[in-house]
C-alpha positions in Angstrom: 194.2 139.5 60.2 194.3 143.2 60.8 192.0 143.8 57.8 189.2 142.4 59.8 189.3 145.0 62.6 187.4 147.7 60.8 184.6 145.7 59.4 181.0 146.8 60.1 179.0 145.1 62.8 176.9 142.2 61.4 174.1 141.4 63.9 172.8 137.9 63.3 169.3 138.0 62.1 168.4 135.0 64.3 169.6 136.9 67.4 167.3 139.8 66.6 164.4 137.6 65.9 164.8 135.7 69.3 165.5 138.6 71.6 163.1 138.5 74.7 161.2 141.4 76.2 161.8 142.6 79.7 159.3 144.2 82.2 160.8 143.4 85.6 164.2 143.0 87.3 164.2 139.3 86.6 163.3 139.6 83.0 165.7 142.6 82.6 168.5 140.4 83.8 167.5 137.7 81.3 167.4 140.4 78.6 170.9 141.7 79.5 172.4 138.2 79.4 170.7 137.6 76.0 172.1 141.0 74.7 175.7 140.0 75.8 176.4 136.3 76.0 173.4 135.6 73.7 174.8 138.0 71.1 178.2 136.3 71.2 176.6 132.9 71.0 174.6 133.9 67.9 177.7 135.3 66.3 179.6 132.0 67.0 176.7 129.9 65.6 176.4 132.0 62.4 180.2 132.1 61.7 180.5 128.4 62.4 178.0 127.6 59.6 175.0 126.5 61.6 171.7 126.5 59.6 169.3 129.2 60.4 166.8 126.7 61.7 169.5 125.3 64.2 170.4 128.9 65.2 166.8 129.8 66.0 166.3 126.6 68.0 169.6 127.0 70.0 169.0 130.7 70.7 165.4 130.1 71.7 166.6 127.5 74.2 169.3 129.9 75.5 166.7 132.7 76.0 164.1 130.5 77.7 166.3 128.1 79.7 169.8 129.5 80.2 169.4 133.3 80.5 166.9 133.1 83.4 169.4 131.2 85.5 172.6 133.3 85.1 171.9 135.7 88.0 172.6 139.4 88.0 174.5 140.6 84.9 177.6 142.8 85.3 177.2 146.5 85.8 174.1 146.6 88.0 176.2 147.8 91.0 175.0 144.9 93.1 177.1 142.2 94.7 177.1 139.3 92.3 177.6 135.6 93.0 181.3 134.8 92.7 181.1 132.1 90.1 184.2 129.9 89.6 183.3 129.6 85.9 185.5 132.6 84.9 188.1 134.8 86.7 185.8 137.8 86.7 182.9 135.6 87.9 180.8 135.5 84.7 178.8 132.3 85.1 179.1 131.4 81.4 181.9 130.3 79.1 181.5 129.7 75.4 183.8 127.7 73.1 184.6 127.0 69.5 185.7 123.4 68.8 187.8 123.3 65.6 188.2 119.6 66.0 191.3 119.0 63.9 190.5 121.8 61.4 189.1 119.6 58.7 185.4 119.7 59.5 182.7 122.2 60.5 183.3 123.6 64.0 181.0 122.8 67.0 179.9 125.6 69.3 179.4 124.8 73.0 178.9 126.6 76.3 179.2 125.9 80.0 177.1 127.6 82.7 176.8 127.8 86.5 173.1 128.2 87.4 172.9 131.3 89.6 169.9 132.9 91.3 169.2 136.7 91.4 169.5 136.6 95.2 172.5 134.2 95.3 174.9 135.1 98.1 172.3 137.2 99.9 170.8 136.4 103.3 167.8 134.7 101.5 170.0 132.4 99.5 173.6 132.5 100.9 174.9 129.4 99.2 173.1 129.7 95.8 171.0 126.6 96.5 167.8 127.6 94.7 169.0 128.1 91.1 170.7 124.7 90.5 167.5 122.9 91.5 165.3 125.1 89.3 167.7 124.8 86.4 167.8 121.0 86.6 164.0 121.0 86.5 164.1 123.2 83.4 166.7 121.0 81.7 164.8 117.8 82.3 161.6 119.3 81.0 163.3 120.6 77.9 165.3 117.4 77.3 163.1 114.6 78.4 165.4 111.9 76.9 168.4 112.9 79.1 169.7 109.9 81.0 169.8 111.0 84.7 170.8 107.7 86.4 174.5 108.7 86.8 173.6 112.4 87.4 171.4 111.6 90.3 174.1 109.3 91.8 176.8 112.0 91.6 174.4 114.8 92.7 173.6 112.9 95.8 177.3 112.1 96.5 178.7 115.6 95.9 176.0 118.0 96.9 174.8 116.5 100.2 177.5 117.8 102.5 177.9 121.5 101.7 178.8 123.5 104.8 179.7 127.1 105.3 183.4 127.6 104.9 184.2 124.3 103.2 185.5 125.5 99.9 188.7 125.6 97.8 188.8 129.3 96.9 185.3 129.3 95.5 181.7 128.3 96.4 180.5 126.9 93.1 179.0 123.4 93.4 177.8 122.4 89.9 178.3 123.4 86.3 176.4 122.3 83.2 177.6 122.3 79.6 176.0 121.8 76.2 177.4 120.7 72.9 175.3 122.4 70.3 174.3 120.2 67.3 172.2 120.8 64.3 169.5 118.4 65.5 169.7 118.3 69.3 172.1 119.5 72.0 173.9 117.1 74.3 174.4 117.9 78.0 177.1 117.4 80.5 177.3 118.0 84.3 180.3 118.9 86.5 180.6 118.3 90.2 183.1 119.6 92.8 184.4 117.1 95.4 186.1 119.6 97.7 183.3 120.2 100.2 182.7 116.5 100.7 186.5 115.8 100.9 187.0 118.4 103.6 183.9 117.3 105.5 185.0 113.6 105.5 188.8 114.1 105.8 189.5 112.5 102.4 191.3 113.8 99.4 189.4 115.1 96.4 190.6 112.1 94.3 189.5 109.6 97.0 186.0 111.1 97.0 185.9 110.9 93.2 187.1 107.3 93.2 184.6 106.3 95.8 181.8 108.1 93.9 182.7 106.4 90.5 183.3 103.0 92.1 179.8 103.1 93.8 178.0 104.2 90.7 175.1 101.9 89.6 175.9 99.1 87.1 179.7 99.6 87.3 182.3 97.1 88.5 185.9 97.7 89.5 187.0 95.8 86.4 185.2 98.4 84.2 187.5 101.2 85.6 191.0 100.3 84.5 191.7 103.8 83.1 190.7 105.4 86.4 193.1 103.1 88.2 195.8 104.0 85.7 195.3 107.7 86.5 195.3 107.2 90.3 198.5 105.2 90.0 200.1 108.0 88.1 199.0 110.6 90.8 200.3 108.3 93.6 203.7 107.8 91.8 204.1 111.5 91.1 203.4 113.2 94.4 206.1 115.8 93.6 203.6 117.3 91.0 201.1 118.1 93.8 198.2 117.7 91.3 195.1 119.6 92.4 191.9 117.6 91.6 189.2 120.1 90.7 186.1 118.4 89.5 184.4 115.4 87.9 182.3 115.7 84.7 180.0 113.2 82.9 177.9 113.1 79.7 174.2 112.9 80.4 173.7 110.0 78.0 173.4 106.2 78.5 175.9 105.2 81.2 177.6 102.6 79.0 178.5 105.5 76.6 179.0 108.3 79.0 182.5 109.8 79.3 183.8 110.6 82.7 186.4 113.4 83.0 188.5 114.3 86.0 189.8 117.9 85.8 193.1 118.6 87.6 195.6 121.5 87.8 199.4 121.4 88.0 201.3 124.4 89.2 204.4 123.4 87.2 204.3 125.2 83.9 207.3 123.7 82.0 206.5 121.7 78.8 208.4 118.7 80.0 205.8 118.3 82.8 203.0 118.8 80.3 204.5 116.1 78.1 204.8 113.7 81.1 201.2 114.4 82.2 199.7 114.0 78.7 201.2 110.5 78.5 200.6 109.7 82.2 204.2 108.8 82.7 204.3 106.7 79.6 201.0 104.8 80.2 199.4 106.4 77.1 201.2 105.4 73.8 201.5 106.9 70.3 201.5 110.5 71.3 204.9 111.6 69.8 203.5 113.3 66.7 200.7 115.0 68.5 202.9 116.2 71.3 205.3 117.8 68.7 202.3 119.6 67.2 201.3 120.7 70.7 204.8 122.0 71.4 204.6 124.1 68.2 201.3 125.6 69.3 202.5 126.1 72.9 205.6 127.9 71.7 203.6 130.3 69.5 200.9 131.0 72.1 203.3 131.5 75.0 206.4 132.9 73.2 208.7 130.0 74.3 210.2 129.0 71.0 213.8 127.9 71.5 213.6 127.6 75.3 214.4 124.3 77.0 211.5 122.0 77.8 212.2 122.3 81.5 211.9 126.1 81.6 208.7 127.2 83.4 206.5 130.1 82.3 206.6 133.3 84.3 205.4 132.9 87.8 201.7 133.6 88.5 200.0 132.9 91.8 196.4 133.3 90.6 193.9 130.6 91.7 193.5 129.5 88.1 197.2 129.9 87.0 199.3 126.8 86.3 198.1 124.3 83.7 194.7 122.6 83.7 194.1 119.1 82.4 191.4 116.5 82.2 191.7 112.7 82.0 188.8 111.1 80.1 187.6 107.5 80.0 184.5 105.4 79.4 183.4 102.3 81.2 185.4 99.3 79.9 187.7 101.5 77.9 191.3 100.3 78.0 193.2 103.5 78.3 192.6 107.1 79.5 192.9 110.1 77.3 194.4 113.4 78.6 193.5 116.9 77.4 195.5 120.0 78.3 193.9 123.5 78.7 196.5 126.2 78.1 195.4 129.2 80.3 196.2 131.9 77.7 194.5 134.6 79.8 197.4 134.3 82.2 200.4 133.7 79.9 199.7 135.0 76.3 200.4 138.5 75.0 196.9 139.5 73.9 193.7 138.1 72.6 194.6 139.2 69.1 197.9 137.2 69.4 195.8 134.2 70.4 193.5 134.6 67.4 196.3 134.9 65.0 198.3 132.0 66.5 195.5 129.5 66.6 194.4 130.4 63.0 198.0 130.2 61.8 198.7 126.9 63.4 195.5 125.2 62.0 196.1 126.7 58.6 199.7 125.4 58.5 198.6 121.9 59.6 195.9 121.8 57.0 198.3 123.0 54.2 200.7 120.2 55.0 197.8 117.7 54.4 196.4 119.5 51.3 193.2 120.3 53.2 193.5 124.1 53.6 190.3 125.4 51.9 187.9 124.3 54.6 190.2 125.1 57.5 191.0 128.6 56.2 187.3 129.2 55.8 186.6 128.5 59.4 189.7 130.1 60.9 188.8 133.3 59.0 185.2 133.2 60.3 186.4 132.5 63.9 188.6 135.7 63.7 185.8 137.6 62.0 183.4 136.6 64.7 185.6 137.9 67.5 186.3 141.2 65.7 182.6 141.6 65.2 181.7 141.1 68.9 184.7 142.8 70.6 186.5 146.1 70.3 189.6 145.5 68.2 191.6 147.8 70.6 190.8 145.6 73.6 191.6 142.4 71.6 195.0 143.8 70.7 195.9 145.4 74.0 194.6 143.0 76.7 193.8 139.4 77.7 190.7 137.8 79.1 188.4 137.1 76.2 190.1 133.8 75.5 190.3 131.8 78.7 191.9 128.5 77.6 193.1 126.8 74.4 192.2 123.1 74.9 194.3 120.5 73.0 194.1 116.7 72.8 196.0 114.3 70.6 193.8 112.2 68.4 194.3 108.6 67.3 195.7 109.7 63.9 198.3 112.0 65.6 196.4 115.2 64.8 195.8 117.8 67.4 192.2 118.8 68.3 192.0 122.4 69.2 189.2 124.2 71.2 189.1 127.9 72.0 187.2 129.0 75.1 185.8 132.5 75.7 184.6 134.8 78.5 181.9 137.1 77.0 183.3 140.2 78.7 180.6 142.8 77.9 182.8 145.8 78.7 185.0 144.9 75.7 182.1 144.6 73.3 181.9 147.0 70.3 180.1 150.1 71.4 177.7 150.0 68.5 176.6 146.3 68.9 173.3 147.4 70.3 172.6 150.4 68.2 
């Protein structure tokens, strides 16, 4: 892996062909976001094997739709909106979905729409950008199904009051899975303000919102009730319900996801939550693979399952999960997000661990060629974008490693990134 650290900068041709001009503060901000997050996005797309046509389309959409709604970039010396997207308030997170290592990766990103004057006296609660962003998305993607979105938007965003927050003031995130033909969109809502304003728990607000959604019946929501029962029966875990997400597709096919955090960091608790106390079956093989990756990422090999990670009181410490289900599905599915930015040794260690794990799993199945190709390109991409010294000596580029057990027992692995521009190679823009 270290042989990659001295390679020359390879600027994607598609990134240079798409780069926007700037003549004002607003367009300058867009330009800066394209030069930073857009550069990383272009590098991810190129290294993940997207066609040039798809790269140009995706980067064009990023430049025209996303970059104008990310607010002030870092380094302008002006107070920025304190986005909950990342720990240093960058309003964008990118990800590389390896799937189970045996197919081409999928690149995705999540954003919080932020206005240039968000947090100022003219827009103290960042209410302008989400509305403008939604209009841009619906214009760019006219076939997006908005029925559920409009229901949840009305439910969650109608009772925002000053001071009603849970350590942050973000109200909505958007995410995009990037496909060769067309992107798919997701939206994320925070129940905290409504819960506080109505003296209900976050989970009660989410349950009521889902139960009252158009076209759904209580009998459609068995997996939701399974999760609520688990939460009620395990109050000692003090699970913190963070947000609700949905796919912006036909409501019969849309996945709902409830994100929640647990401050307990021992693997026995992770195992219990992944199976929802035994309600989800056939996870043994996948959980053993998860334990192997967990041990390598967090240096816990040989330690008892009930030994916690080192204490960390950060707002985003602990272990993040989501529980996923569709209408009329019979069982929920749980995904764990390992917050490596709090508990790993360095970003370089994360790169090497993820690549090593996926390569080992592929070798066992005799499928190593394709996996090795993409784990090498993943590493190459990060060493192209970021300074190798920062990757080897610090954390923060990787935010989470997401893992979910698939029906065949394999582990799906997704790496999440914060495009921290102060760690970029100094000659990226030369």
